[in-house]
RODO-2510 file (C-alpha; in nm, 4 decimals, decimal comma):
residues 385
     n   res          X          Y          Z
     1     x     5,5941    -7,0928     1,0645
     2     x     5,7145    -6,8305     1,3111
     3     x     5,9353    -6,5564     1,1701
     4     x     6,2605    -6,5988     1,3590
     5     x     6,3560    -6,2345     1,3081
     6     x     6,0687    -6,1103     1,5248
     7     x     6,0849    -6,0746     1,9048
     8     x     5,8942    -6,3432     2,0911
     9     x     5,6680    -6,2294     2,3783
    10     x     5,7108    -6,4325     2,6972
    11     x     5,5655    -6,3941     3,0432
    12     x     5,8878    -6,4786     3,2267
    13     x     6,2540    -6,5371     3,1543
    14     x     6,3507    -6,9009     3,1470
    15     x     6,6987    -7,0411     3,1688
    16     x     6,8214    -7,2582     2,8853
    17     x     6,8623    -7,5990     3,0477
    18     x     7,1041    -7,7296     2,7880
    19     x     7,3526    -7,4427     2,7973
    20     x     7,2819    -7,2797     3,1311
    21     x     7,2657    -6,9370     2,9645
    22     x     6,9972    -6,6859     3,0476
    23     x     6,7265    -6,6390     2,7816
    24     x     6,7384    -6,2655     2,8413
    25     x     7,0631    -6,2576     2,6471
    26     x     6,8706    -6,3563     2,3353
    27     x     6,7586    -6,0420     2,1548
    28     x     6,4542    -6,2285     2,0219
    29     x     6,3121    -6,2615     2,3735
    30     x     6,1583    -5,9818     2,5737
    31     x     5,9490    -5,9375     2,8860
    32     x     5,5850    -5,8436     2,8406
    33     x     5,3972    -5,7185     3,1478
    34     x     5,0851    -5,9121     3,2428
    35     x     4,8672    -5,6009     3,2090
    36     x     4,9837    -5,5509     2,8512
    37     x     4,9089    -5,9120     2,7571
    38     x     4,5645    -5,8691     2,9108
    39     x     4,5085    -5,5530     2,7082
    40     x     4,5642    -5,7476     2,3878
    41     x     4,2873    -5,9957     2,4696
    42     x     3,9878    -5,9338     2,2379
    43     x     3,7329    -5,9537     2,5202
    44     x     3,9193    -5,7145     2,7520
    45     x     3,7268    -5,4055     2,6405
    46     x     3,3859    -5,5715     2,6776
    47     x     3,4625    -5,7117     3,0230
    48     x     3,5912    -5,3720     3,1379
    49     x     3,2859    -5,2009     2,9916
    50     x     3,0511    -5,4457     3,1618
    51     x     3,2199    -5,3829     3,4963
    52     x     3,1803    -5,0054     3,4551
    53     x     2,8143    -5,0436     3,3569
    54     x     2,7433    -5,2573     3,6637
    55     x     2,9148    -5,0071     3,8930
    56     x     2,7232    -4,7158     3,7384
    57     x     2,3806    -4,8763     3,7755
    58     x     2,4587    -5,0169     4,1184
    59     x     2,5182    -4,6590     4,2297
    60     x     2,2266    -4,4993     4,0426
    61     x     1,9692    -4,7792     4,0588
    62     x     2,0848    -5,0043     4,3387
    63     x     1,7701    -4,9462     4,5454
    64     x     1,5247    -4,9647     4,2548
    65     x     1,4942    -5,3427     4,2400
    66     x     1,7307    -5,3804     3,9467
    67     x     1,9511    -5,6165     4,1470
    68     x     1,6658    -5,8019     4,3148
    69     x     1,5994    -6,1544     4,1908
    70     x     1,3314    -6,0512     3,9410
    71     x     1,5362    -5,7519     3,8248
    72     x     1,8407    -5,9696     3,7655
    73     x     1,6309    -6,2189     3,5701
    74     x     1,4915    -5,9378     3,3536
    75     x     1,8236    -5,8002     3,2321
    76     x     1,9773    -6,1480     3,2164
    77     x     1,6970    -6,2601     2,9829
    78     x     1,7344    -5,9559     2,7577
    79     x     2,1112    -6,0101     2,7457
    80     x     2,0725    -6,3813     2,6679
    81     x     1,8348    -6,3121     2,3793
    82     x     2,0876    -6,0822     2,2143
    83     x     2,3726    -6,3115     2,3162
    84     x     2,2221    -6,5973     2,1152
    85     x     2,2575    -6,4181     1,7832
    86     x     2,5765    -6,2365     1,8871
    87     x     2,7534    -6,5715     1,9285
    88     x     2,6870    -6,6787     1,5704
    89     x     2,7471    -6,3275     1,4359
    90     x     3,0842    -6,3298     1,6131
    91     x     3,2002    -6,6528     1,4499
    92     x     3,0892    -6,5254     1,1102
    93     x     3,2669    -6,1917     1,1574
    94     x     3,5864    -6,3672     1,2629
    95     x     3,5584    -6,5537     0,9314
    96     x     3,5391    -6,2158     0,7589
    97     x     3,1673    -6,2055     0,6718
    98     x     2,8465    -6,0344     0,7891
    99     x     2,4855    -6,1530     0,8062
   100     x     2,2378    -5,8668     0,8118
   101     x     1,9410    -6,1013     0,7739
   102     x     1,9517    -6,2342     1,1316
   103     x     1,6849    -5,9950     1,2592
   104     x     1,4462    -6,0670     0,9708
   105     x     1,5054    -6,4396     1,0180
   106     x     1,3747    -6,4106     1,3752
   107     x     1,0362    -6,2866     1,2570
   108     x     1,0265    -6,5277     0,9613
   109     x     1,1153    -6,8350     1,1706
   110     x     0,8562    -6,7410     1,4310
   111     x     0,5844    -6,7387     1,1658
   112     x     0,7158    -7,0646     1,0154
   113     x     0,6525    -7,2480     1,3409
   114     x     0,3315    -7,0684     1,4455
   115     x     0,1189    -7,0736     1,1291
   116     x     0,1506    -7,4514     1,0650
   117     x     0,0699    -7,5282     1,4288
   118     x    -0,2240    -7,2916     1,4751
   119     x    -0,3826    -7,2926     1,1281
   120     x    -0,2772    -7,6198     0,9677
   121     x    -0,3002    -7,8506     1,2679
   122     x     0,0631    -7,9576     1,2698
   123     x     0,2084    -8,0959     1,5944
   124     x     0,4235    -7,8374     1,7689
   125     x     0,7387    -8,0455     1,7396
   126     x     0,6818    -8,0811     1,3649
   127     x     0,6309    -7,7055     1,3231
   128     x     0,9491    -7,6343     1,5186
   129     x     1,1560    -7,8752     1,3088
   130     x     1,0029    -7,7277     0,9931
   131     x     1,1084    -7,3790     1,1023
   132     x     1,4642    -7,4897     1,1759
   133     x     1,4944    -7,6761     0,8460
   134     x     1,3582    -7,3818     0,6473
   135     x     1,5756    -7,1264     0,8251
   136     x     1,8946    -7,3268     0,7827
   137     x     1,8137    -7,3855     0,4165
   138     x     1,7913    -7,0085     0,3712
   139     x     2,1166    -6,9710     0,5641
   140     x     2,2772    -7,2207     0,3261
   141     x     2,1452    -7,0249     0,0272
   142     x     2,2749    -6,7015     0,1757
   143     x     2,6251    -6,8434     0,2235
   144     x     2,6243    -7,0267    -0,1104
   145     x     2,5524    -6,7069    -0,3025
   146     x     2,8300    -6,5254    -0,1161
   147     x     3,1012    -6,7862    -0,1815
   148     x     3,0019    -6,8688    -0,5395
   149     x     2,9522    -6,5145    -0,6689
   150     x     3,2191    -6,3368    -0,4662
   151     x     2,9699    -6,0631    -0,3803
   152     x     3,0158    -5,8910    -0,0427
   153     x     2,8149    -6,0675     0,2257
   154     x     2,6981    -5,7251     0,3413
   155     x     2,5066    -5,6802     0,0130
   156     x     2,3774    -6,0371    -0,0151
   157     x     2,2523    -6,0546     0,3421
   158     x     2,1050    -5,7043     0,3132
   159     x     1,8975    -5,8340     0,0223
   160     x     1,7824    -6,1282     0,2366
   161     x     1,6959    -5,8839     0,5151
   162     x     1,4324    -5,7245     0,2913
   163     x     1,3268    -6,0523     0,1269
   164     x     1,2616    -6,2283     0,4583
   165     x     1,0885    -5,9301     0,6164
   166     x     0,8668    -5,8936     0,3117
   167     x     0,7880    -6,2657     0,2999
   168     x     0,7030    -6,2672     0,6702
   169     x     0,4464    -5,9900     0,6301
   170     x     0,3070    -6,1098     0,2964
   171     x     0,2720    -6,4775     0,3890
   172     x     0,1254    -6,4099     0,7321
   173     x    -0,1431    -6,1893     0,5753
   174     x    -0,2006    -6,4426     0,2954
   175     x    -0,2526    -6,7378     0,5291
   176     x    -0,3968    -6,5701     0,8393
   177     x    -0,5014    -6,2187     0,7329
   178     x    -0,3013    -6,0767     1,0245
   179     x     0,0585    -5,9944     1,1166
   180     x     0,0381    -6,1208     1,4751
   181     x    -0,0538    -6,4855     1,5219
   182     x    -0,1367    -6,5974     1,8745
   183     x    -0,2782    -6,9025     2,0468
   184     x     0,0188    -7,1318     2,0047
   185     x     0,0627    -7,1654     2,3814
   186     x    -0,2454    -7,3880     2,4187
   187     x    -0,1155    -7,6216     2,1483
   188     x     0,2312    -7,6325     2,3047
   189     x     0,1188    -7,7746     2,6389
   190     x     0,2839    -8,1092     2,6960
   191     x     0,4854    -8,0999     2,3739
   192     x     0,8265    -8,2596     2,4252
   193     x     1,0124    -8,0117     2,2040
   194     x     0,8353    -7,6889     2,2988
   195     x     0,9532    -7,7166     2,6599
   196     x     1,3154    -7,6984     2,5402
   197     x     1,2511    -7,3426     2,4255
   198     x     0,9661    -7,2111     2,6403
   199     x     1,0159    -7,3897     2,9681
   200     x     1,2133    -7,3059     3,2801
   201     x     1,4630    -7,5061     3,4789
   202     x     1,5483    -7,5078     3,8471
   203     x     1,1975    -7,4457     3,9826
   204     x     1,2621    -7,6696     4,2781
   205     x     1,5770    -7,4793     4,3701
   206     x     1,4000    -7,1426     4,3636
   207     x     1,1104    -7,2750     4,5720
   208     x     1,3590    -7,4161     4,8233
   209     x     1,5402    -7,0808     4,8394
   210     x     1,2067    -6,9063     4,8983
   211     x     1,1296    -7,1457     5,1833
   212     x     1,4694    -7,0569     5,3298
   213     x     1,3799    -6,6874     5,3124
   214     x     1,6210    -6,6138     5,0265
   215     x     1,4973    -6,4089     4,7328
   216     x     1,1817    -6,2130     4,6622
   217     x     0,8483    -6,3871     4,7242
   218     x     0,4775    -6,3150     4,6877
   219     x     0,2466    -6,2890     4,9883
   220     x     0,1777    -6,6625     4,9747
   221     x     0,5514    -6,7388     4,9912
   222     x     0,5884    -6,8444     4,6258
   223     x     0,9080    -6,7109     4,4692
   224     x     0,8799    -6,4177     4,2290
   225     x     1,1379    -6,5920     4,0106
   226     x     1,0410    -6,9584     3,9822
   227     x     1,3042    -7,0767     3,7368
   228     x     1,5658    -6,9884     3,4795
   229     x     1,4206    -6,9240     3,1298
   230     x     1,5455    -7,1586     2,8616
   231     x     1,6796    -6,8690     2,6548
   232     x     1,9458    -6,8173     2,9221
   233     x     2,0292    -7,1876     2,9197
   234     x     2,0560    -7,1846     2,5397
   235     x     2,2817    -6,8784     2,5460
   236     x     2,5175    -7,0213     2,8062
   237     x     2,5283    -7,3602     2,6348
   238     x     2,5979    -7,2184     2,2901
   239     x     2,8594    -6,9799     2,4314
   240     x     3,0498    -7,2687     2,5892
   241     x     3,0276    -7,4878     2,2795
   242     x     3,1165    -7,2061     2,0374
   243     x     3,4144    -7,0991     2,2498
   244     x     3,5408    -7,4561     2,2658
   245     x     3,5020    -7,5017     1,8899
   246     x     3,6739    -7,1704     1,8179
   247     x     3,9694    -7,2181     2,0513
   248     x     4,0167    -7,5947     2,0777
   249     x     3,9292    -7,7530     1,7455
   250     x     4,0668    -7,7551     1,3890
   251     x     3,7411    -7,5982     1,2699
   252     x     3,8118    -7,3020     1,4969
   253     x     4,1541    -7,2648     1,3369
   254     x     3,9847    -7,2705     0,9978
   255     x     3,7540    -6,9871     1,1063
   256     x     4,0478    -6,7691     1,2114
   257     x     4,2429    -6,8593     0,8976
   258     x     3,9470    -6,7836     0,6708
   259     x     3,9041    -6,4384     0,8198
   260     x     4,2751    -6,3654     0,8501
   261     x     4,3809    -6,4385     0,4921
   262     x     4,1303    -6,6036     0,2628
   263     x     4,3744    -6,6925    -0,0158
   264     x     4,6448    -6,8214     0,2160
   265     x     4,3869    -7,0385     0,3938
   266     x     4,2828    -7,1958     0,0623
   267     x     4,6454    -7,2594    -0,0281
   268     x     4,7043    -7,4642     0,2865
   269     x     4,3901    -7,6715     0,2363
   270     x     4,1315    -7,4929     0,4495
   271     x     3,7797    -7,5550     0,3073
   272     x     3,6965    -7,1855     0,3077
   273     x     3,3640    -7,2162     0,1244
   274     x     3,2354    -7,4868     0,3587
   275     x     3,3418    -7,2884     0,6622
   276     x     3,1559    -6,9778     0,5478
   277     x     2,8409    -7,1604     0,4415
   278     x     2,8249    -7,3536     0,7692
   279     x     2,8577    -7,0289     0,9663
   280     x     2,5748    -6,8669     0,7690
   281     x     2,3648    -7,1720     0,8549
   282     x     2,4625    -7,1323     1,2190
   283     x     2,3407    -6,7712     1,2242
   284     x     2,0066    -6,8935     1,0866
   285     x     2,0006    -7,1629     1,3565
   286     x     2,0554    -6,9181     1,6432
   287     x     1,7976    -6,6773     1,4988
   288     x     1,5451    -6,9618     1,5002
   289     x     1,6332    -7,0509     1,8600
   290     x     1,5738    -6,6848     1,9481
   291     x     1,2387    -6,6946     1,7636
   292     x     1,1281    -7,0186     1,9303
   293     x     1,2100    -6,8892     2,2779
   294     x     1,0062    -6,5742     2,2141
   295     x     0,7134    -6,7590     2,0535
   296     x     0,6707    -6,9938     2,3479
   297     x     0,7341    -6,7209     2,6040
   298     x     0,4685    -6,4828     2,4666
   299     x     0,2441    -6,7451     2,3048
   300     x     0,2492    -6,5653     1,9710
   301     x     0,4534    -6,4701     1,6673
   302     x     0,4736    -6,1246     1,5128
   303     x     0,5937    -6,0146     1,1706
   304     x     0,7973    -5,7301     1,3193
   305     x     0,9963    -5,9423     1,5648
   306     x     1,3701    -5,8985     1,5383
   307     x     1,3698    -5,5508     1,3823
   308     x     1,7213    -5,3982     1,4082
   309     x     1,8501    -5,7016     1,5998
   310     x     2,1084    -5,7686     1,3293
   311     x     2,2704    -5,4330     1,4003
   312     x     2,2570    -5,4824     1,7769
   313     x     2,4274    -5,8208     1,7331
   314     x     2,7037    -5,6681     1,5226
   315     x     2,7534    -5,3880     1,7749
   316     x     2,7758    -5,6451     2,0577
   317     x     3,0381    -5,8392     1,8610
   318     x     3,2411    -5,5259     1,7876
   319     x     3,2223    -5,4220     2,1535
   320     x     3,3389    -5,7764     2,2312
   321     x     3,6618    -5,7108     2,0429
   322     x     3,6091    -5,8704     1,7014
   323     x     3,7822    -5,6995     1,4108
   324     x     3,5588    -5,5733     1,1327
   325     x     3,8182    -5,7064     0,8879
   326     x     3,8001    -6,0617     1,0281
   327     x     4,0569    -6,2992     1,1749
   328     x     4,0290    -6,1784     1,5348
   329     x     3,7602    -6,1959     1,8008
   330     x     3,6145    -6,3726     2,1005
   331     x     3,2807    -6,5422     2,1677
   332     x     3,3137    -6,4532     2,5357
   333     x     3,3680    -6,0907     2,4377
   334     x     3,0516    -6,0967     2,2236
   335     x     2,8540    -6,2345     2,5189
   336     x     2,9821    -5,9559     2,7427
   337     x     2,8878    -5,7077     2,4709
   338     x     2,5341    -5,8489     2,4798
   339     x     2,5384    -5,8302     2,8600
   340     x     2,6197    -5,4592     2,8411
   341     x     2,3169    -5,4102     2,6156
   342     x     2,0824    -5,5952     2,8488
   343     x     2,2017    -5,4215     3,1633
   344     x     2,1852    -5,0752     3,0075
   345     x     1,8464    -5,1315     2,8470
   346     x     1,6881    -5,2443     3,1724
   347     x     1,9002    -5,0079     3,3822
   348     x     1,7612    -4,7079     3,1963
   349     x     1,4119    -4,8350     3,2794
   350     x     1,4912    -4,8824     3,6482
   351     x     1,6521    -4,5396     3,6810
   352     x     1,3538    -4,3719     3,5169
   353     x     1,5599    -4,2214     3,2344
   354     x     1,3792    -4,1671     2,9049
   355     x     1,4246    -4,4891     2,7044
   356     x     1,5039    -4,2832     2,3929
   357     x     1,8517    -4,2344     2,5382
   358     x     1,9188    -4,6044     2,4923
   359     x     1,9768    -4,5538     2,1186
   360     x     2,2146    -4,2680     2,1976
   361     x     2,4077    -4,5053     2,4202
   362     x     2,4206    -4,7686     2,1452
   363     x     2,5642    -4,5192     1,8995
   364     x     2,8210    -4,3985     2,1518
   365     x     2,9248    -4,7506     2,2446
   366     x     2,9605    -4,8415     1,8774
   367     x     3,1828    -4,5410     1,8116
   368     x     3,4030    -4,6135     2,1135
   369     x     3,4219    -4,9829     2,0237
   370     x     3,5202    -4,9101     1,6630
   371     x     3,7936    -4,6703     1,7764
   372     x     3,9273    -4,9293     2,0175
   373     x     3,8865    -5,1938     1,7470
   374     x     4,0952    -4,9841     1,5090
   375     x     4,3688    -4,9434     1,7726
   376     x     4,3841    -5,3200     1,8310
   377     x     4,3873    -5,3869     1,4553
   378     x     4,6934    -5,1660     1,4173
   379     x     4,8680    -5,3443     1,7040
   380     x     4,7879    -5,6847     1,5563
   381     x     4,9087    -5,5725     1,2144
   382     x     5,2339    -5,4409     1,3646
   383     x     5,2876    -5,7722     1,5421
   384     x     5,2601    -5,9596     1,2111
   385     x     5,5256    -5,7526     1,0312
***
C-alpha cells in the first residue's frame, strides 16, 4: 500500500473533477520533468552507452566494413550470443541471486549433445533433448541447494562452475580421448530439431535484396549474408518473452518482490523458493541454447567453450541497470549491455586496435556501471523512505 505521507510523482497536473480544485495545491503531488523520469529507467544507461559506442565506431571504423551487411551480422551475432545468457542472468539478479556456472554449462551442454550423437549413434534430436534435460536438472540442483541451505548463490554456483568445467574435460577425455569433438554437422543434416539452432531464416529475402542491388554480394551475385542466424532469432524471442513475463505477469511481480525483500515476499504468499529454482533452471536453459547454436554453427563442441562468459553476462546485466542487491533491473537493458559488448569486440577488430584492450574496456565499463548502479540504488532507497 502506498505511503500517503510521501510525494507522488506525476507527469502532469490534473484537475480534480469532483471538486474543481487544482491538484498542484496538494502538497503530495509534484511535477517531475520527463528527462528525470527517463533517467530513473534501469535501461537508460545501457541505451545511452550503446548510442555512444555506435557513434564512436561509426567515426573511427565507418569505412572499414563494420557497418556493411556482413559486418553488421558479425557484431549482431556476437551480441546475441551474450544476450542469450544475459537475459536469464538478469532475471536471476533481479530476484537477488547469481549463477556463476553459466559459462561452464555452455561447454558441458555442448559435450552432452555432441558425444551421444557422434560416438553413441543417438539421433541428433535425442541428443539435444538429453542435453537440455541434463542441464536443467543441474540448474534445479543448483537452485535447490541455494534455497534449502541458505548459502549464498555466489558460493554455490562458483562450486558448480568448477564441477561442470572439470566434468566436461574429464568425461570428454574418458569417452573420446579428446577435448574437442567434431563431426556432428554431418549427422545434423536434415534433423528437424538441429535446424532450430543451427539454421538461418530469411534466405529468400536476402537473395531478393541482392538481386535488387542492395547489400554486399559475391562476384556471382549471391549475397554475402544469406540469412539471419538462429542465435539472433533466439535472443530476440527470449528478450520479448522475458520482458513480457517480467513486466506484465504475476510471476514477474514475484521476481521483483523476491529480490526486493525476501521475507516480506514470503509473508504475502510469494513462492520465493519456486521462483528462485525456476530462474536457475532458466539460466541452464539459455546456456544450453547458446551451446546448441555454437555446436551446429561450428560443427563441433569444445571443453573450453564458455570460459568467462558468466562474468561477461553479469557485466552486461549491471551495465543494463540491474541492482547487485536485487529488486531492480531490465531485460531490455541487459540486451543493450550485451549489444555494447558485441559492437566493441568487433569494433576493436575493425579499427585494427590490439584486441587485448577489449578486456581493459570491460573492466572500465564494469566500474562505470557499478558507480552508476550505486547512484541509482541510493535514489531508489530514498524514494522508498
